[in-house]
N, C-alpha and C positions, 0 to 999 in steps of 0.2 A: 390335689387337683381333681382326680377322678378315681372312682372305685375300680377294683381290679377287673370286674367283668366288663366295664365300659372301656377298658384300655386294651382289650384283647387284640384288635387289629394292629396295634403298634408294638405291643409287648411280644407278640409271637415272632417278630423279626429279631428279637433280642434274646430269646430263650436259649440258655446255655447253662451248663452246670455252674452254680454260683461259686464253687470253689476255684474256678478258673476265671480268666479274664473274659467278661461278657462280650459278645460280638459287637454291641453298640459302642463299646469303648474304643473300637478301632479308629473312630473319627477323632479321638482325642490325642493331643490337645487341639482344640479348634484354632484355626490360624489367627482369628481376631485377637486372641490373648497375647500374641507376640508383639502387639502394638502397645501393650500396657506393661508397667513396672510391677513385677511380682514382689510382694512383701513377705519376708521370711517370718514364719511363725514356728515356734519350737514345740508348743504344747500339744498340737493335734495334727495328724495327717489327713483327717477326714475333710478338712477345709483347705481351700486355696484362697489367698487374699491378693487382690490387685488394686493398685492405686489408679483411680480415674482422674482425679485432681489432687493437688497437694493435701487436701483434707477430706477427700471423698474416696471411700473404699468399697469395692465389690467383694462380697464374701460368698464364695462359690463352693457348691457341693458337687464335684464332678463324678463321684463314684456311685451315685444313684442315677438311674436312667432319666429321671426328671430334670437333673441338672439345675436345681433351684439356686437362685441367687438372692441374697439379702444385701442391703447397702447400709453403710455408716457414713453420716455427714457430721464431721467434727466442727463445732462452732466455738466461739470464744467463751460463751457462758453455758451453753447447753450443747449436747450432741444428740443426734437423732438416728436411731436404728430403724430402718425401713424393712419390715418383715423379719421373722426369726427362724425361718428355714424349716427343715424336716424334723428337728428335734432328735436326730440320731447322734450328732456330736454336740458338744457343749459350746454354743455360740457365745455365751456370756464370758467364757474365758478369753475368747478372741477379742471381744469388745473391750474387756478390761486391759488388754495389752496394747490397744490402739488409742484409747482416749486418755487425756491427762486427768489426774485426780481432781483438778480444780473445776472441771465441768461436770454438771449433772447430766443424766441420761434420760431421754424420752424415747418411747418405742411406739411405732404405729404400723399397722398392717395395710397393705394395698387392697386386701380382701381377706376373708377368714377361711378360705379353703385350707385343708389340713397341712398341705406342704409349705405353707407360709406362716403358720402359727405354732410350729412344733415346740419352740422354746419360749413361747409367751409366758408360761407359768414361772419362769425364772425371774421375770421382771415385774413382780407384784408392786403395784403402786405407781408404775411408770407408763402404763398403757393408755394410748389414745386410740379412738376408733369411731366408727360410724354407728349412730343409734338406729338399729334395725332388728327385726325379728330374726333375720337370717344370722346376723352376728351373735345375737343372744343364744340362739340354738347351738351354734358352733362353739361358743365359749364353754359349753358344758363338757367338751372333750369327746374323744372317740377312741375306742379300741379297734373296731373293725377296719376303719379307713387306714389306721396306722399299720395294722398287721397285713393288710393287702399290699402295702408297699415293700414287703419282704418276700414276695413270691420269687421263685427261681429265675435268675437272669435279670432281675431288676437292680441288683446291687453287686458291687465288686467287694467281696468279703475281706480281701486282703487289706483294705484300708479302713475297715470298721474300727472305731475306738475299742481299746482293749477291755474297757469296763461296760461295753454295750451288751445288754441282755435282750436278745430278740423276743423271748417270751414275755418280757415285761414292757415291751415297747408299746406306747400308747400316746395319744394327744391328751395331755393333762388339762383339766379345766383351768380357765383363767378368767380374770375380771377386768373389763375396760373401765378405767377410772375417770376419764374425761372424754367428752364427745366433740367431734369436729364435723363441719359441714362445708358445703360449697363456698369458696371465697375466704375461708379462714386462713390465717397465716401462722405458721409455727416459727417463732422468733428464736434464733440460735445465738444472737448477739452480733454487734458490729454490722448492723444493717443486712445480715444474712437471714433471710426468711424464706420458708418454703410454703408456697400457696397450695391449698387443697382444691382439687378439681374433682367433682363428682363424675365418675365414668362407669355407671352401671351397665350391665349387659352380660358380661362373662359371669358375674355374680351380682346380686342386688346391692351389696355393700362396697363394690369396687370404687377405689379412688386413684387418682394420679397426683403427683406432687411436682410442682414447678419451682426450680431453683433458678431464679432470674439472674442472680449474681454470678453463678457458675455456668449458666446457660445449659442446664441439664433438666431433663424431664423423666421422672420415674413413673413408669406406666403399668407396673405389675403384670397381670396376664391379659390386659386389653390388647397388647401386641407383643409378639416375640418372633424371632426367626425359627421356623419349624412348623409342624402341624399344630394349628390353633384349634383346640377341641372345644366345640360349642354344642354339646348335646346333653348336658346335665339338666335335671328338671328345672333348676333355677335360672337357666339360660334364657335371655330375652333378646332376640336378634334385632328387633327394632331399637331397643335401648342401646345395644352394642353398636349399631350403625351410628346413632346419634353421638355416642361417646367417641368413636373413631373420627367422625367429622369435626367434633369439638377440638380434639387433639391435633388434627391435621391443620386447623386454622392457626394454631399457635406454634406449629413445628418450625416456622421460620425464625422464631425467637430463641431457638436452642441449637446447640452444636451436636448433642447426642441425646438419644433416648436410651433409657436404662430399664430393660424388661426384667421380669421375674424368673426367666429361664434361659438357659443355653449360652447367650452372649450378652455381655454388659455394655458394649459400645456399638450401638446400632445407628445407622444413618436416619435422620429425621424424615427424609423424603419418603421413606417406606410407609409412614403413616398416611401420606396422601395417596399412595398407591393402594394401600389396604382399604381406606375409606371408599375409594372409587370402585374397587373390586366388590366390596360388600354391598354397595348400592346397586351394582349391576346384578349381583346374585338375587337380591330381594326383588329386583324388577324383572326377574326371569330371563335375563340376557346372557347368562353364563352357562356353560356345559360342565357337568361334573362327571367323575368316575365313581363307581360304586366301591365301597370297602366293606370289610367284615361280612362277606357273603350277602352283600346287597343291603345291609342294615343302615349304613350311613353313606353320605355323599361327600366326596372330597373335591374341592376346587383349588387348583394349584396355580401359583404365581411366581415360581422360581425360588425366591428367598423364603417364602412362607406359603402355607395353604390353610384353608378353612375346612374343617370336618364337621358336617352338620347332620342333624336329624331332619330329614325332608319334611316331617310333619310340622316343624317349627316355621317353615316358610309361608 
């Protein structure tokens, strides 16, 4: 999601010897997870799996401070993995334990920031994505962004996979095999389709996915509960506002929104609140507080906040 030097204002709150329980883990487990059924997995302790619907699963990485969440939708003919996580654990093992052998697997990213594509390389031939220069660049992989995720205090080492080698950790190159665009539908069988919604702003290639049958909206990093960080070079706040407003209009059609971080069962009305807040920020009607020695501006709204580079306004 962000390089280490960009994360300083939030990471400093969490810095602790990584051999001990990091301070940010004190909030875990988040209370919203108590509303979900936890699925037992034997192969890896790095992940926790929760059932959102009978055939929809959240695959959660609670022991890294970013708390990335990937999702699996199991269909009658095809299953769809939405994002592949940090690439610290082996998400392919988890997927293989959840889908029947009779269904084929498709994989798509809500966007190609490194914390959502870490295990893309394991799914050669199955990747769907957006045709963009940004995605093509990220598909080349990265060592620096991966290594920055292992700074002291970012990870609870107790839960790392036994075969994880920190020195070798990187985002492996991957190849998108089929492209999707606004309005496309990913057919999983028996009238279960996920509609592609273009939602740029957080990243140029950001998409959301609407599952009308299950009344679920997968939003990636366009919204999540917590500080929403919007100051990478590729951030476009006007696009971000338009994307929030687009999602807010369809929020009445869903029961839950499923973000890419922290909590997988979020109330849809927060999209309306977020869109209104961002509109007022861009209109100069909101007051912020400075963070990171005055480098960034944070606008707080209870369940979430926006952290911006003032020069983007």
